[in-house]
N, CA, C and O atoms as a Maestro MAE file, in Angstrom:
{
 s_m_m2io_version
 :::
 2.0.0
}

f_m_ct {
 s_m_title
 :::
 protein
 m_atom[304] {
  # First column is atom index #
  i_m_mmod_type
  r_m_x_coord
  r_m_y_coord
  r_m_z_coord
  i_m_residue_number
  s_m_chain_name
  s_m_pdb_residue_name
  s_m_pdb_atom_name
  i_m_atomic_number
  :::
  1 25 77.398 72.092 48.725 1 A "MET " " N  " 7
  2 3 78.243 72.951 48.033 1 A "MET " " CA " 6
  3 2 79.494 72.304 48.855 1 A "MET " " C  " 6
  4 15 80.453 72.112 48.107 1 A "MET " " O  " 8
  5 25 79.663 72.020 49.855 2 A "LYS " " N  " 7
  6 3 81.187 71.199 50.325 2 A "LYS " " CA " 6
  7 2 81.130 70.033 49.306 2 A "LYS " " C  " 6
  8 15 82.051 70.342 48.551 2 A "LYS " " O  " 8
  9 25 80.845 69.408 49.047 3 A "LYS " " N  " 7
  10 3 81.048 68.166 48.180 3 A "LYS " " CA " 6
  11 2 81.383 68.672 46.647 3 A "LYS " " C  " 6
  12 15 82.295 68.002 46.163 3 A "LYS " " O  " 8
  13 25 80.934 69.568 45.870 4 A "GLN " " N  " 7
  14 3 81.257 69.934 44.759 4 A "GLN " " CA " 6
  15 2 83.115 69.888 44.341 4 A "GLN " " C  " 6
  16 15 84.037 70.292 45.050 4 A "GLN " " O  " 8
  17 25 83.160 69.494 43.487 5 A "HIS " " N  " 7
  18 3 84.965 69.396 43.360 5 A "HIS " " CA " 6
  19 2 85.039 70.528 42.271 5 A "HIS " " C  " 6
  20 15 85.969 71.327 42.380 5 A "HIS " " O  " 8
  21 25 84.215 70.667 41.306 6 A "ASN " " N  " 7
  22 3 84.895 71.963 40.175 6 A "ASN " " CA " 6
  23 2 83.471 72.896 39.729 6 A "ASN " " C  " 6
  24 15 82.646 72.399 38.962 6 A "ASN " " O  " 8
  25 25 83.314 74.101 40.219 7 A "PRO " " N  " 7
  26 3 84.347 74.723 41.196 7 A "PRO " " CA " 6
  27 2 83.832 74.042 42.518 7 A "PRO " " C  " 6
  28 15 82.743 73.486 42.665 7 A "PRO " " O  " 8
  29 25 85.061 74.230 43.664 8 A "LYS " " N  " 7
  30 3 84.701 73.733 44.842 8 A "LYS " " CA " 6
  31 2 84.116 75.472 45.455 8 A "LYS " " C  " 6
  32 15 84.620 76.536 45.095 8 A "LYS " " O  " 8
  33 25 83.061 75.325 46.344 9 A "GLY " " N  " 7
  34 3 82.586 76.509 47.307 9 A "GLY " " CA " 6
  35 2 81.390 76.853 46.472 9 A "GLY " " C  " 6
  36 15 80.869 76.151 45.604 9 A "GLY " " O  " 8
  37 25 81.024 78.103 46.895 10 A "GLY " " N  " 7
  38 3 80.105 78.665 46.459 10 A "GLY " " CA " 6
  39 2 79.480 80.225 46.981 10 A "GLY " " C  " 6
  40 15 80.250 81.144 47.260 10 A "GLY " " O  " 8
  41 25 78.172 80.343 47.053 11 A "CYS " " N  " 7
  42 3 78.121 81.554 47.711 11 A "CYS " " CA " 6
  43 2 76.651 81.551 48.161 11 A "CYS " " C  " 6
  44 15 75.865 81.048 47.358 11 A "CYS " " O  " 8
  45 25 76.286 81.901 49.000 12 A "ILE " " N  " 7
  46 3 74.588 81.868 49.689 12 A "ILE " " CA " 6
  47 2 74.547 83.203 50.141 12 A "ILE " " C  " 6
  48 15 75.219 83.671 51.060 12 A "ILE " " O  " 8
  49 25 73.461 83.972 49.223 13 A "ILE " " N  " 7
  50 3 72.581 85.118 49.371 13 A "ILE " " CA " 6
  51 2 71.241 84.611 50.214 13 A "ILE " " C  " 6
  52 15 70.380 83.779 49.926 13 A "ILE " " O  " 8
  53 25 71.439 85.514 51.448 14 A "ASN " " N  " 7
  54 3 70.085 86.004 52.154 14 A "ASN " " CA " 6
  55 2 69.686 87.139 52.094 14 A "ASN " " C  " 6
  56 15 70.622 87.927 51.962 14 A "ASN " " O  " 8
  57 25 68.194 87.851 52.147 15 A "ILE " " N  " 7
  58 3 67.788 88.742 52.017 15 A "ILE " " CA " 6
  59 2 67.080 89.173 53.370 15 A "ILE " " C  " 6
  60 15 66.334 88.421 53.998 15 A "ILE " " O  " 8
  61 25 67.281 89.996 53.608 16 A "SER " " N  " 7
  62 3 66.947 90.963 54.948 16 A "SER " " CA " 6
  63 2 66.094 92.259 54.852 16 A "SER " " C  " 6
  64 15 65.287 92.531 53.963 16 A "SER " " O  " 8
  65 25 66.317 92.764 55.584 17 A "SER " " N  " 7
  66 3 65.358 94.192 55.524 17 A "SER " " CA " 6
  67 2 66.027 95.072 56.758 17 A "SER " " C  " 6
  68 15 66.403 94.588 57.826 17 A "SER " " O  " 8
  69 25 66.106 96.734 56.312 18 A "VAL " " N  " 7
  70 3 66.696 97.490 57.334 18 A "VAL " " CA " 6
  71 2 66.037 97.318 58.797 18 A "VAL " " C  " 6
  72 15 66.626 97.845 59.741 18 A "VAL " " O  " 8
  73 25 64.880 96.628 59.022 19 A "HIS " " N  " 7
  74 3 64.125 96.293 60.303 19 A "HIS " " CA " 6
  75 2 64.858 94.960 61.104 19 A "HIS " " C  " 6
  76 15 64.392 94.373 62.081 19 A "HIS " " O  " 8
  77 25 66.095 94.674 60.419 20 A "GLN " " N  " 7
  78 3 66.897 93.575 61.960 20 A "GLN " " CA " 6
  79 2 67.884 94.823 62.433 20 A "GLN " " C  " 6
  80 15 68.627 94.583 63.385 20 A "GLN " " O  " 8
  81 25 67.928 95.857 61.959 21 A "ALA " " N  " 7
  82 3 68.521 96.893 62.853 21 A "ALA " " CA " 6
  83 2 67.858 98.226 63.243 21 A "ALA " " C  " 6
  84 15 68.316 98.970 64.109 21 A "ALA " " O  " 8
  85 25 66.967 98.418 62.676 22 A "ILE " " N  " 7
  86 3 65.949 99.894 62.820 22 A "ILE " " CA " 6
  87 2 64.586 99.357 63.288 22 A "ILE " " C  " 6
  88 15 63.852 98.613 62.637 22 A "ILE " " O  " 8
  89 25 64.351 99.873 64.577 23 A "PRO " " N  " 7
  90 3 62.901 99.075 65.164 23 A "PRO " " CA " 6
  91 2 61.521 100.108 64.704 23 A "PRO " " C  " 6
  92 15 61.386 101.316 64.511 23 A "PRO " " O  " 8
  93 25 60.833 99.196 64.666 24 A "LYS " " N  " 7
  94 3 59.396 99.698 64.049 24 A "LYS " " CA " 6
  95 2 58.399 99.301 64.852 24 A "LYS " " C  " 6
  96 15 57.978 98.151 64.976 24 A "LYS " " O  " 8
  97 25 57.992 100.368 65.451 25 A "LEU " " N  " 7
  98 3 56.308 99.841 66.108 25 A "LEU " " CA " 6
  99 2 55.436 98.595 65.733 25 A "LEU " " C  " 6
  100 15 54.786 98.540 64.689 25 A "LEU " " O  " 8
  101 25 55.470 97.791 66.490 26 A "HIS " " N  " 7
  102 3 54.311 96.426 66.494 26 A "HIS " " CA " 6
  103 2 54.700 95.609 65.326 26 A "HIS " " C  " 6
  104 15 53.867 95.171 64.533 26 A "HIS " " O  " 8
  105 25 56.258 95.362 65.204 27 A "TYR " " N  " 7
  106 3 56.974 94.468 64.272 27 A "TYR " " CA " 6
  107 2 57.793 93.795 64.628 27 A "TYR " " C  " 6
  108 15 58.837 93.535 64.029 27 A "TYR " " O  " 8
  109 25 57.154 93.085 66.527 28 A "VAL " " N  " 7
  110 3 58.450 92.200 67.213 28 A "VAL " " CA " 6
  111 2 59.118 91.191 66.607 28 A "VAL " " C  " 6
  112 15 60.342 91.093 66.518 28 A "VAL " " O  " 8
  113 25 57.839 90.015 65.954 29 A "PRO " " N  " 7
  114 3 57.788 89.205 65.545 29 A "PRO " " CA " 6
  115 2 58.861 89.351 63.668 29 A "PRO " " C  " 6
  116 15 59.742 88.614 63.225 29 A "PRO " " O  " 8
  117 25 58.400 90.256 63.236 30 A "TYR " " N  " 7
  118 3 59.286 90.759 62.145 30 A "TYR " " CA " 6
  119 2 60.851 90.568 62.053 30 A "TYR " " C  " 6
  120 15 61.665 89.833 61.494 30 A "TYR " " O  " 8
  121 25 60.803 91.933 63.150 31 A "ALA " " N  " 7
  122 3 62.331 92.480 63.269 31 A "ALA " " CA " 6
  123 2 63.108 91.552 63.954 31 A "ALA " " C  " 6
  124 15 64.325 91.721 63.882 31 A "ALA " " O  " 8
  125 25 62.607 90.423 64.732 32 A "THR " " N  " 7
  126 3 63.228 89.456 65.826 32 A "THR " " CA " 6
  127 2 63.712 88.360 64.457 32 A "THR " " C  " 6
  128 15 64.870 87.945 64.417 32 A "THR " " O  " 8
  129 25 63.124 88.133 63.837 33 A "SER " " N  " 7
  130 3 63.082 86.951 62.497 33 A "SER " " CA " 6
  131 2 64.323 87.514 61.663 33 A "SER " " C  " 6
  132 15 65.280 86.787 61.401 33 A "SER " " O  " 8
  133 25 64.257 88.808 61.274 34 A "LYS " " N  " 7
  134 3 65.369 89.381 60.278 34 A "LYS " " CA " 6
  135 2 66.705 89.567 61.195 34 A "LYS " " C  " 6
  136 15 67.776 89.449 60.600 34 A "LYS " " O  " 8
  137 25 66.733 89.835 62.532 35 A "ALA " " N  " 7
  138 3 67.787 90.214 63.261 35 A "ALA " " CA " 6
  139 2 68.721 88.524 63.437 35 A "ALA " " C  " 6
  140 15 69.941 88.364 63.463 35 A "ALA " " O  " 8
  141 25 67.617 87.458 63.536 36 A "GLY " " N  " 7
  142 3 67.893 86.142 63.603 36 A "GLY " " CA " 6
  143 2 68.873 85.941 61.958 36 A "GLY " " C  " 6
  144 15 69.999 85.599 61.596 36 A "GLY " " O  " 8
  145 25 68.252 86.166 61.673 37 A "LEU " " N  " 7
  146 3 68.627 85.652 59.811 37 A "LEU " " CA " 6
  147 2 70.279 86.770 59.471 37 A "LEU " " C  " 6
  148 15 71.190 86.313 58.780 37 A "LEU " " O  " 8
  149 25 70.340 87.937 59.986 38 A "GLY " " N  " 7
  150 3 71.367 88.101 60.088 38 A "GLY " " CA " 6
  151 2 72.208 87.648 60.922 38 A "GLY " " C  " 6
  152 15 73.255 87.288 60.384 38 A "GLY " " O  " 8
  153 25 72.164 87.516 62.075 39 A "MET " " N  " 7
  154 3 73.074 86.576 62.802 39 A "MET " " CA " 6
  155 2 73.346 85.201 62.187 39 A "MET " " C  " 6
  156 15 74.429 84.868 62.669 39 A "MET " " O  " 8
  157 25 72.883 84.152 61.301 40 A "MET " " N  " 7
  158 3 72.701 83.262 60.874 40 A "MET " " CA " 6
  159 2 73.907 83.246 59.637 40 A "MET " " C  " 6
  160 15 74.641 82.330 59.267 40 A "MET " " O  " 8
  161 25 73.806 84.366 59.267 41 A "THR " " N  " 7
  162 3 74.329 84.713 57.970 41 A "THR " " CA " 6
  163 2 75.751 85.114 58.306 41 A "THR " " C  " 6
  164 15 76.670 85.069 57.488 41 A "THR " " O  " 8
  165 25 75.870 85.506 59.561 42 A "LYS " " N  " 7
  166 3 77.086 85.901 59.803 42 A "LYS " " CA " 6
  167 2 77.774 84.711 60.205 42 A "LYS " " C  " 6
  168 15 78.912 84.549 59.766 42 A "LYS " " O  " 8
  169 25 77.195 83.713 61.089 43 A "LYS " " N  " 7
  170 3 78.106 82.388 61.489 43 A "LYS " " CA " 6
  171 2 77.889 81.484 60.651 43 A "LYS " " C  " 6
  172 15 78.361 80.467 61.159 43 A "LYS " " O  " 8
  173 25 77.311 81.152 59.330 44 A "MET " " N  " 7
  174 3 77.392 80.684 58.315 44 A "MET " " CA " 6
  175 2 78.887 81.620 57.770 44 A "MET " " C  " 6
  176 15 79.879 80.893 57.702 44 A "MET " " O  " 8
  177 25 79.056 82.640 57.509 45 A "ALA " " N  " 7
  178 3 80.256 83.000 56.637 45 A "ALA " " CA " 6
  179 2 81.405 82.644 57.475 45 A "ALA " " C  " 6
  180 15 82.428 82.309 56.879 45 A "ALA " " O  " 8
  181 25 81.413 82.659 58.870 46 A "LEU " " N  " 7
  182 3 82.825 81.979 59.363 46 A "LEU " " CA " 6
  183 2 82.954 80.880 59.451 46 A "LEU " " C  " 6
  184 15 84.111 80.461 59.464 46 A "LEU " " O  " 8
  185 25 81.664 79.770 59.566 47 A "GLU " " N  " 7
  186 3 82.049 78.323 59.481 47 A "GLU " " CA " 6
  187 2 82.291 77.727 58.020 47 A "GLU " " C  " 6
  188 15 82.724 76.595 57.807 47 A "GLU " " O  " 8
  189 25 81.943 78.671 57.041 48 A "LEU " " N  " 7
  190 3 81.686 78.161 55.771 48 A "LEU " " CA " 6
  191 2 82.939 78.619 54.938 48 A "LEU " " C  " 6
  192 15 83.041 78.180 53.792 48 A "LEU " " O  " 8
  193 25 84.001 79.559 55.482 49 A "ALA " " N  " 7
  194 3 84.940 80.107 54.850 49 A "ALA " " CA " 6
  195 2 85.765 79.222 54.452 49 A "ALA " " C  " 6
  196 15 86.233 79.214 53.314 49 A "ALA " " O  " 8
  197 25 86.080 78.238 55.499 50 A "THR " " N  " 7
  198 3 87.440 77.320 54.914 50 A "THR " " CA " 6
  199 2 86.715 76.293 54.024 50 A "THR " " C  " 6
  200 15 87.505 75.391 53.744 50 A "THR " " O  " 8
  201 25 85.784 76.145 53.604 51 A "ASP " " N  " 7
  202 3 84.929 75.179 52.368 51 A "ASP " " CA " 6
  203 2 85.002 76.440 51.232 51 A "ASP " " C  " 6
  204 15 84.034 76.367 50.475 51 A "ASP " " O  " 8
  205 25 85.816 77.470 50.950 52 A "ASN " " N  " 7
  206 3 85.664 78.182 50.031 52 A "ASN " " CA " 6
  207 2 84.032 78.565 49.487 52 A "ASN " " C  " 6
  208 15 83.721 78.324 48.321 52 A "ASN " " O  " 8
  209 25 83.020 79.194 50.479 53 A "ILE " " N  " 7
  210 3 81.708 79.201 50.494 53 A "ILE " " CA " 6
  211 2 81.413 80.560 51.127 53 A "ILE " " C  " 6
  212 15 81.836 80.840 52.249 53 A "ILE " " O  " 8
  213 25 80.813 81.250 50.523 54 A "ARG " " N  " 7
  214 3 80.979 82.835 50.984 54 A "ARG " " CA " 6
  215 2 79.183 82.670 51.711 54 A "ARG " " C  " 6
  216 15 78.481 81.749 51.295 54 A "ARG " " O  " 8
  217 25 78.646 83.631 52.753 55 A "ALA " " N  " 7
  218 3 77.311 83.627 52.860 55 A "ALA " " CA " 6
  219 2 77.377 85.597 53.197 55 A "ALA " " C  " 6
  220 15 78.091 86.159 54.029 55 A "ALA " " O  " 8
  221 25 76.620 86.089 52.463 56 A "ASN " " N  " 7
  222 3 75.835 87.422 52.047 56 A "ASN " " CA " 6
  223 2 74.581 87.884 52.355 56 A "ASN " " C  " 6
  224 15 73.642 87.312 51.800 56 A "ASN " " O  " 8
  225 25 74.321 88.882 53.189 57 A "LEU " " N  " 7
  226 3 72.904 89.183 53.566 57 A "LEU " " CA " 6
  227 2 72.977 90.548 52.699 57 A "LEU " " C  " 6
  228 15 74.052 91.116 52.511 57 A "LEU " " O  " 8
  229 25 71.841 90.995 52.224 58 A "GLY " " N  " 7
  230 3 71.140 91.979 51.207 58 A "GLY " " CA " 6
  231 2 70.030 92.414 52.259 58 A "GLY " " C  " 6
  232 15 68.972 91.823 52.476 58 A "GLY " " O  " 8
  233 25 70.541 93.687 52.924 59 A "ALA " " N  " 7
  234 3 69.053 94.045 53.811 59 A "ALA " " CA " 6
  235 2 68.622 95.479 52.833 59 A "ALA " " C  " 6
  236 15 69.331 96.443 52.545 59 A "ALA " " O  " 8
  237 25 67.430 95.238 52.530 60 A "LEU " " N  " 7
  238 3 66.880 95.593 51.513 60 A "LEU " " CA " 6
  239 2 66.005 97.444 52.629 60 A "LEU " " C  " 6
  240 15 65.567 97.544 53.775 60 A "LEU " " O  " 8
  241 25 66.137 98.372 51.604 61 A "GLU " " N  " 7
  242 3 65.303 99.189 52.337 61 A "GLU " " CA " 6
  243 2 63.820 99.325 52.181 61 A "GLU " " C  " 6
  244 15 63.361 98.188 52.072 61 A "GLU " " O  " 8
  245 25 63.085 100.026 52.137 62 A "THR " " N  " 7
  246 3 61.829 99.968 52.183 62 A "THR " " CA " 6
  247 2 61.088 100.388 50.662 62 A "THR " " C  " 6
  248 15 61.105 101.552 50.262 62 A "THR " " O  " 8
  249 25 60.696 99.712 50.193 63 A "VAL " " N  " 7
  250 3 59.804 99.785 48.566 63 A "VAL " " CA " 6
  251 2 58.634 100.265 48.700 63 A "VAL " " C  " 6
  252 15 57.873 99.927 49.607 63 A "VAL " " O  " 8
  253 25 58.359 101.122 47.793 64 A "LYS " " N  " 7
  254 3 57.147 102.220 48.206 64 A "LYS " " CA " 6
  255 2 56.026 101.237 47.549 64 A "LYS " " C  " 6
  256 15 56.068 100.987 46.345 64 A "LYS " " O  " 8
  257 25 55.058 100.711 48.367 65 A "THR " " N  " 7
  258 3 53.783 100.118 47.762 65 A "THR " " CA " 6
  259 2 52.684 100.404 48.623 65 A "THR " " C  " 6
  260 15 52.807 101.134 49.606 65 A "THR " " O  " 8
  261 25 51.239 99.666 48.177 66 A "ASP " " N  " 7
  262 3 50.337 100.231 49.199 66 A "ASP " " CA " 6
  263 2 50.168 99.810 50.251 66 A "ASP " " C  " 6
  264 15 49.399 100.382 51.024 66 A "ASP " " O  " 8
  265 25 51.004 98.404 50.684 67 A "MET " " N  " 7
  266 3 51.109 98.139 52.231 67 A "MET " " CA " 6
  267 2 51.660 98.547 53.188 67 A "MET " " C  " 6
  268 15 51.470 98.222 54.360 67 A "MET " " O  " 8
  269 25 52.693 99.606 52.583 68 A "ASN " " N  " 7
  270 3 53.486 100.553 53.673 68 A "ASN " " CA " 6
  271 2 52.778 102.293 53.708 68 A "ASN " " C  " 6
  272 15 52.904 103.179 54.553 68 A "ASN " " O  " 8
  273 25 52.111 102.260 52.550 69 A "ARG " " N  " 7
  274 3 51.565 103.413 52.146 69 A "ARG " " CA " 6
  275 2 51.193 104.355 53.715 69 A "ARG " " C  " 6
  276 15 51.440 105.559 53.656 69 A "ARG " " O  " 8
  277 25 50.614 103.800 55.067 70 A "GLU " " N  " 7
  278 3 50.307 104.488 55.801 70 A "GLU " " CA " 6
  279 2 51.563 105.070 56.882 70 A "GLU " " C  " 6
  280 15 51.678 106.104 57.540 70 A "GLU " " O  " 8
  281 25 52.410 103.868 56.701 71 A "LEU " " N  " 7
  282 3 53.484 104.387 57.422 71 A "LEU " " CA " 6
  283 2 54.364 105.344 56.434 71 A "LEU " " C  " 6
  284 15 54.836 106.237 57.137 71 A "LEU " " O  " 8
  285 25 54.711 105.479 55.260 72 A "ARG " " N  " 7
  286 3 54.919 106.605 54.925 72 A "ARG " " CA " 6
  287 2 54.736 107.725 55.031 72 A "ARG " " C  " 6
  288 15 55.564 108.599 55.289 72 A "ARG " " O  " 8
  289 25 53.629 107.823 54.842 73 A "GLU " " N  " 7
  290 3 52.367 109.031 55.293 73 A "GLU " " CA " 6
  291 2 52.418 109.642 56.730 73 A "GLU " " C  " 6
  292 15 51.986 110.759 57.014 73 A "GLU " " O  " 8
  293 25 53.151 108.542 57.819 74 A "ASN " " N  " 7
  294 3 53.298 108.767 59.087 74 A "ASN " " CA " 6
  295 2 52.004 108.893 59.721 74 A "ASN " " C  " 6
  296 15 51.838 109.722 60.616 74 A "ASN " " O  " 8
  297 25 50.922 108.004 59.259 75 A "LYS " " N  " 7
  298 3 49.419 107.761 59.650 75 A "LYS " " CA " 6
  299 2 49.444 106.677 60.922 75 A "LYS " " C  " 6
  300 15 48.449 106.497 61.624 75 A "LYS " " O  " 8
  301 25 50.647 106.014 61.115 76 A "ILE " " N  " 7
  302 3 50.531 105.064 62.304 76 A "ILE " " CA " 6
  303 2 51.690 105.327 63.149 76 A "ILE " " C  " 6
  304 15 51.851 104.693 64.192 76 A "ILE " " O  " 8
  :::
 }
 m_bond[303] {
  # First column is bond index #
  i_m_from
  i_m_to
  i_m_order
  :::
  1 1 2 1
  2 2 3 1
  3 3 4 2
  4 3 5 1
  5 5 6 1
  6 6 7 1
  7 7 8 2
  8 7 9 1
  9 9 10 1
  10 10 11 1
  11 11 12 2
  12 11 13 1
  13 13 14 1
  14 14 15 1
  15 15 16 2
  16 15 17 1
  17 17 18 1
  18 18 19 1
  19 19 20 2
  20 19 21 1
  21 21 22 1
  22 22 23 1
  23 23 24 2
  24 23 25 1
  25 25 26 1
  26 26 27 1
  27 27 28 2
  28 27 29 1
  29 29 30 1
  30 30 31 1
  31 31 32 2
  32 31 33 1
  33 33 34 1
  34 34 35 1
  35 35 36 2
  36 35 37 1
  37 37 38 1
  38 38 39 1
  39 39 40 2
  40 39 41 1
  41 41 42 1
  42 42 43 1
  43 43 44 2
  44 43 45 1
  45 45 46 1
  46 46 47 1
  47 47 48 2
  48 47 49 1
  49 49 50 1
  50 50 51 1
  51 51 52 2
  52 51 53 1
  53 53 54 1
  54 54 55 1
  55 55 56 2
  56 55 57 1
  57 57 58 1
  58 58 59 1
  59 59 60 2
  60 59 61 1
  61 61 62 1
  62 62 63 1
  63 63 64 2
  64 63 65 1
  65 65 66 1
  66 66 67 1
  67 67 68 2
  68 67 69 1
  69 69 70 1
  70 70 71 1
  71 71 72 2
  72 71 73 1
  73 73 74 1
  74 74 75 1
  75 75 76 2
  76 75 77 1
  77 77 78 1
  78 78 79 1
  79 79 80 2
  80 79 81 1
  81 81 82 1
  82 82 83 1
  83 83 84 2
  84 83 85 1
  85 85 86 1
  86 86 87 1
  87 87 88 2
  88 87 89 1
  89 89 90 1
  90 90 91 1
  91 91 92 2
  92 91 93 1
  93 93 94 1
  94 94 95 1
  95 95 96 2
  96 95 97 1
  97 97 98 1
  98 98 99 1
  99 99 100 2
  100 99 101 1
  101 101 102 1
  102 102 103 1
  103 103 104 2
  104 103 105 1
  105 105 106 1
  106 106 107 1
  107 107 108 2
  108 107 109 1
  109 109 110 1
  110 110 111 1
  111 111 112 2
  112 111 113 1
  113 113 114 1
  114 114 115 1
  115 115 116 2
  116 115 117 1
  117 117 118 1
  118 118 119 1
  119 119 120 2
  120 119 121 1
  121 121 122 1
  122 122 123 1
  123 123 124 2
  124 123 125 1
  125 125 126 1
  126 126 127 1
  127 127 128 2
  128 127 129 1
  129 129 130 1
  130 130 131 1
  131 131 132 2
  132 131 133 1
  133 133 134 1
  134 134 135 1
  135 135 136 2
  136 135 137 1
  137 137 138 1
  138 138 139 1
  139 139 140 2
  140 139 141 1
  141 141 142 1
  142 142 143 1
  143 143 144 2
  144 143 145 1
  145 145 146 1
  146 146 147 1
  147 147 148 2
  148 147 149 1
  149 149 150 1
  150 150 151 1
  151 151 152 2
  152 151 153 1
  153 153 154 1
  154 154 155 1
  155 155 156 2
  156 155 157 1
  157 157 158 1
  158 158 159 1
  159 159 160 2
  160 159 161 1
  161 161 162 1
  162 162 163 1
  163 163 164 2
  164 163 165 1
  165 165 166 1
  166 166 167 1
  167 167 168 2
  168 167 169 1
  169 169 170 1
  170 170 171 1
  171 171 172 2
  172 171 173 1
  173 173 174 1
  174 174 175 1
  175 175 176 2
  176 175 177 1
  177 177 178 1
  178 178 179 1
  179 179 180 2
  180 179 181 1
  181 181 182 1
  182 182 183 1
  183 183 184 2
  184 183 185 1
  185 185 186 1
  186 186 187 1
  187 187 188 2
  188 187 189 1
  189 189 190 1
  190 190 191 1
  191 191 192 2
  192 191 193 1
  193 193 194 1
  194 194 195 1
  195 195 196 2
  196 195 197 1
  197 197 198 1
  198 198 199 1
  199 199 200 2
  200 199 201 1
  201 201 202 1
  202 202 203 1
  203 203 204 2
  204 203 205 1
  205 205 206 1
  206 206 207 1
  207 207 208 2
  208 207 209 1
  209 209 210 1
  210 210 211 1
  211 211 212 2
  212 211 213 1
  213 213 214 1
  214 214 215 1
  215 215 216 2
  216 215 217 1
  217 217 218 1
  218 218 219 1
  219 219 220 2
  220 219 221 1
  221 221 222 1
  222 222 223 1
  223 223 224 2
  224 223 225 1
  225 225 226 1
  226 226 227 1
  227 227 228 2
  228 227 229 1
  229 229 230 1
  230 230 231 1
  231 231 232 2
  232 231 233 1
  233 233 234 1
  234 234 235 1
  235 235 236 2
  236 235 237 1
  237 237 238 1
  238 238 239 1
  239 239 240 2
  240 239 241 1
  241 241 242 1
  242 242 243 1
  243 243 244 2
  244 243 245 1
  245 245 246 1
  246 246 247 1
  247 247 248 2
  248 247 249 1
  249 249 250 1
  250 250 251 1
  251 251 252 2
  252 251 253 1
  253 253 254 1
  254 254 255 1
  255 255 256 2
  256 255 257 1
  257 257 258 1
  258 258 259 1
  259 259 260 2
  260 259 261 1
  261 261 262 1
  262 262 263 1
  263 263 264 2
  264 263 265 1
  265 265 266 1
  266 266 267 1
  267 267 268 2
  268 267 269 1
  269 269 270 1
  270 270 271 1
  271 271 272 2
  272 271 273 1
  273 273 274 1
  274 274 275 1
  275 275 276 2
  276 275 277 1
  277 277 278 1
  278 278 279 1
  279 279 280 2
  280 279 281 1
  281 281 282 1
  282 282 283 1
  283 283 284 2
  284 283 285 1
  285 285 286 1
  286 286 287 1
  287 287 288 2
  288 287 289 1
  289 289 290 1
  290 290 291 1
  291 291 292 2
  292 291 293 1
  293 293 294 1
  294 294 295 1
  295 295 296 2
  296 295 297 1
  297 297 298 1
  298 298 299 1
  299 299 300 2
  300 299 301 1
  301 301 302 1
  302 302 303 1
  303 303 304 2
  :::
 }
}
């Protein structure tokens, strides 16, 4: 993106989850990686702004799937 001439710049979009800020039992590796992604995105936004490159983070809510059914039903 830095080497582009026309248009110069661009946008980086990282996808995270609410668990970068909201803790959940037994999710230490997952929450840690999401928190790291959040800080990385902030640093990228600061460092790349002078090159007209934006960095944004989407932190998604829970999606209703079978994978998290027990959590939604408070069984864990």
